[in-house]
N, C-alpha and C positions, 0 to 999 in steps of 0.2 A: 645546738640551737637551730630550729627550723626557721628559715627566713619568712618574712611576712608575705612575699609573693607566693610562695609555695602554700602557705596557710590559706591565702585568699583563693587560690585555685582549688584546693581540697574542699574548702567550705562551699564554694560555688558548685562544684561537681556533686557534692552531697545533696544539695538542693535540686540540681538539675536531674539527678537520678531519681529522687523522690517524685518529682513532678512528672517525669517520663513514665514512671510506673503507674501513675494515676491516669495515663492515657492522653496526656497533653501533647499538642503539636509543638514544634520548635518555636513558632511565633508566640504561642500561648505561654510557653516556658519563659521566653525572653521577657514578656510583659509581666509575668508573675514574679520574676526575680526582683523587679523594680518596685513592686507594690507591697503593701502590708500583707502578711506579717513578716515577709522576708526582708524587704528594703535593702537589696544588695546591688549596689552600683559599682561601676569600675572606679577604683580609688585613684587612678591616674588622671581621670578627667571628670569624675562625678556624674557621668552619663550612664544610662542603662547599658548593660552588656549587649553586644550585637548578636544577631541571629547566627552569624558565622562563628562566634565564640561558643554559643550554645551547641551548634553543630559539631564543632571540634571536641567539646566536652562529651557529647553523646558518643562520638566515635571512640574516645578514650575509655569511657565508661563501659561501652559494649565490648571492647577488647579486653578489659579487665574482667568483665562477667564471663567471657568466653574462656579466659585463662583459668578462672576459678572453677568453672564447670569441668574443664579438662582435668585440672588437678584433682578435683573431687572424684571424677570418674576413675582416674588412675589410682587414687587412694582406695577407692571401693574395690577395684580389681585386686590390688595388692592384698587387702584384707581377706578377700575371698580366696585368693591363692594360698595365703597362710593358713586359713581354716581348712582348705582341702589338703594341704600338706599334713596337718595334724590328723585329719580323718584317715589319710593313707597310712601314717605311722601307726595309729591305733589298729587299723585293719590288718596291716602286716603283722603286728604283734599278736593279733587274735587269729592269724592265718585265715582271714576272711577274704579270699581272692575276689569274690563277686563285688564286695564293697570297694576293694582296691581298684578294680576295673571301672566301676561307676565313678569313683573319684577322679580317675585319670580322664575319663570321658568328659566329666564336668570341667576339668582344667582345659581340655582341648576346646570345648565349646566356649568357655570364657575368653580364651586367647584367640579364637577364630582360626584354629589350625586346620580344620577340615574344610574340604571343598564345599561350596554352597550346594544345598540340596536342590535338585530340579523338580519342579512340579509340572506334570503334563496336564494340559487342559484339552478337553474335547467338546465338541458341540458344533452347532451351526451358527454362522454369523450372517445376518441379513444385510443386504446392501440396498438402500433405497435411494437410488440416484438414476435419473433418466439420462441416457446418452443420446445425443443428437447424432443422426446418421452421418452428417457432414463431418462432425468432430471425429467420429470413429474412422471414417475413410481417411481423414488427414492423419490420424494416429497411425493407421496401417501404412500409409505412404511414407511417413516419417521413419517408421521402423524398417521398412524395406529399402530405404535409400542406401543404407550401409551394406546391403547384401549384394552378392554377385547375381547375375541373371540365372545361373545354375541353382543358387541357393533359393531364389524366389520361386523357380519352377518346382523345386523339391518341396517347398513349403506349401504348395498348392495341392500336392498329392495327398490322398487319404493316408492315415497312419498305417505303417507297416508295409507300404509299397515302395518300390524304387523305380527310377526311370531309366 
């Protein structure tokens, strides 16, 4: 037998979830719980539920939704892997090595076993920012502070020359 407290929490969360999915804020949900047609007050004191209770309910609801989404994704992956295993069995039986290799690659893709593919981008990036000469000079001084006198002198030479 489920206790009445648990039933109250489940019923309230069912309403909170429904109202949340309609785009209501926590305050709007709190008010809606106490009004028609829901009329759901705290049975301990007969007062409307607090915004804090609504907030706690929303956290619990969102955690449950996340768990369901993860479980659903895992179930979907498991089914696809079982289907691919069947495709591989049939392909092996038919000695269709191309189909076997494609099924193996689909498994690898589904499980994320391959390194991410890199995409190289090229082109020009325009920079529209004016630099104040004083700021530039300060930046140069700041960069040069950590260098020795010899490094500073070398940085002033044209590229490819030595001192």
